[in-house]
N, C-alpha and C positions, 0 to 999 in steps of 0.2 A: 330795864327789867330783864333779869336773866331768866330764860324759860328753857324747858327741855322736853323731849318727847317721852311719853310714858314708856317705861320698860328699860330705859337707859339712864337711870338716875345717877348711880354712883360714878360711872366713868364720865358721863356728860358733865356732871357738876365739877369734877376734877379738871376737865379740859377747860371749861368756861372760866374757872377761877385761876387758870394759869399754872396749875400744879404740873409737875414734870411727868408723873405717870401714876397709875393705880398701884396699890400695894401688891395685887395679884394679877397675873396675866390669864386671859381666857385660853381655852384649849386651842381655839382657832383664831387667827387674826380678825379683828373687827374694825371696820373703818367708820370714822365719824366725820360728819360735815358740819361746820360751824359757820353761821352767817352773822356778821357784825358790822355796825356802822363805823365809818371813819371817825376820828376825833377821840375824845377822852375815853369813851366806852371801849375802844379798841385795846386800851392798855390791859384790860382784864383777860385778853386772849393771847398775850405775848408768849407765855410759856407753852400754850397749846400748839403753837406752830412747830415746836420741836418734838411733839409726841408722834410716835410712829403711827402710820395709817390715819393721820388726821389732816384734814384740809380746812383752812380758814379762808373764807371769802369775805372781802370788805366791800361795802357799798356806800355810795354817797346818797344822802337824802333818806326818806322813809318809805318810798313807794314799794321797793322790793321787800322791805321788812313787813309792811302791812299785808302784802299779797301772800307771803310765805306763812305768816302767823295764822292766817285765816284758812290755810289748807289743812285738811284732815290727814293727808298722806303726803306731806311735802318731802323734799330731798334733804332737809337739814335736821340734824339731831339736836342741835343747840342753836338758839337764836338770842342774840343780845340786842335789846331794843331800848330806846329812850323810855324812861319810866312812865311818862304820860301816855305814850302810844301803847306800851306793853300792858298797862292797866286797862286801857279801853278794850283792846283785843282779847285780853285774858278772860274777860267776863263772858265772851262768846266762843272762845276756842275750845275744841274738843281734844285736839292732838297734843297740845302743849300745856304744861303746868308751871307755875312759878317755882323756881328753884332757889334764887337768891337775889338780893339787891346789891348792885355795885355802887359804891359811894366814892366819888373822886371829884374834888373841886379844882377847877383850873381856869376860872373866869376872872377877868380883870378889866378895869377901865384904864385906857391909855390916853394920855393927853399931855399938856405942857405945864399945868399948875394945879395944886391941890384944890379940890372942891370947885373945879372949873365949871361943873354942870350947874352950879347955883347962879351963874351969871346969865342975865337976859341977853338975847342976841347970839348966843353960842349954838352950835349944832353938835349932835352926837349920832354916830352911826351904830346901829344895833343889828343883831342877827338872832335867828331862832325864835321868832315872835311867839309861836305856838308850841315850842319845844322847851327843853329844860333851861337853856340859857335865858330865853325870854321870861320864863316863869320865875326864875330866881331873881333876875334883874327887877322885874315888876314888884316882887315881894320885898326886896331889901333896899331898893334905891329909887325907883321911879317916882315916888311921891315927893322926893326932894329935888328932882331934876327940873330946872327951868329952861334948859337948852332944848331946842327943837329936835325931836327924834326923827330919824329915817330908818326904817326896817329893811334889812337885806336878807337874801335867801341863805347865804352862807357866810362863815367867818372870813373867808377870803375876800368877799365883796366888801365887807365892813373895813377890812384891812386896806384894801385899795382906795376906798373912799377917804380914809384918813391920810394915806400917803399922797393922794392926789390933791389934797387940800379941799375936798368936798365936805369934810367934817372937821370940827375942832378937836374931837375926841371920839373914841370908839370902844365898844364892848368887844373884847377879844379873848380868845382862849389860848393857853399855852400849847404848843410853842410859837404860835402866830404872834403873840404879844411881844416876845423877846425878839423875834425876827423883824417885826415892824419897827421897834425901837432902834435896832441896829441899822436897818435900811434908812431910816430917817436921818440918823447921825451921819451916814455917808453923804447925804444930800444937804447937810448943814442945818438940820432941824433937831432940836433937843426935845425928844419925847421921853416920858417915863410913866410908870404905873402910878396912877393917882387914886386908885381905889381897888381894894382886894375884896371881891364879893364873898369869899369864904369867911373872912373876918367879920364882914357885915352880917352874914348869916348867923355866925356864932353869937355875935352881940345881940341880935334880935331874938334868938332862941333863949338867951339868958342862962345857958348851961354849957356843958362840954361837947355839944353837938358841933363838931368841926366840919362836917361834910353833909351836903344835901343829897338826897337820892338821885343818882345820875342815870342808871340804866338797870 
């Protein structure tokens, strides 16, 4: 969920969506601070890093995001937060308002064979159980999975579980999915993308909705 401080709508929105600059410049330089989680939502702020007097801070996990969203006079003008977290905090927040929803799909199941998750005795490494990755996985695929699931805190943990042979397949986000396939190939293991959660989402929606709400 994209949120912004009241009073800085136009410039904050442009920064958060990665636009190069506002069409008009203020009489005096104004600085803007942006807080964003690492991962897919960070793509929305790439352009903002090149905007003068703008500072983008990236954070792992949601603790910092939760704390800052709850502040009435925080140091950040724009906060990008996972959509489920943002929606929860937004109901109570006084300083921030919803500005836009970032949609970006980059979730895949990586394994060795198609529909491997339907086989008994297999294992699957997952991440983001209470965040967007877990919510999307549970919505579009979990009901078909017979493999035993193990939830990890971060995509890097799921990646390591797959590479270490602790799981037969894993839910991964790009670019971790591509990196995992390449690393496994170096070690003589042939991994590939066996499910595209974006395509599964589109199929379930039954329309042209190609992306789920990300942040």
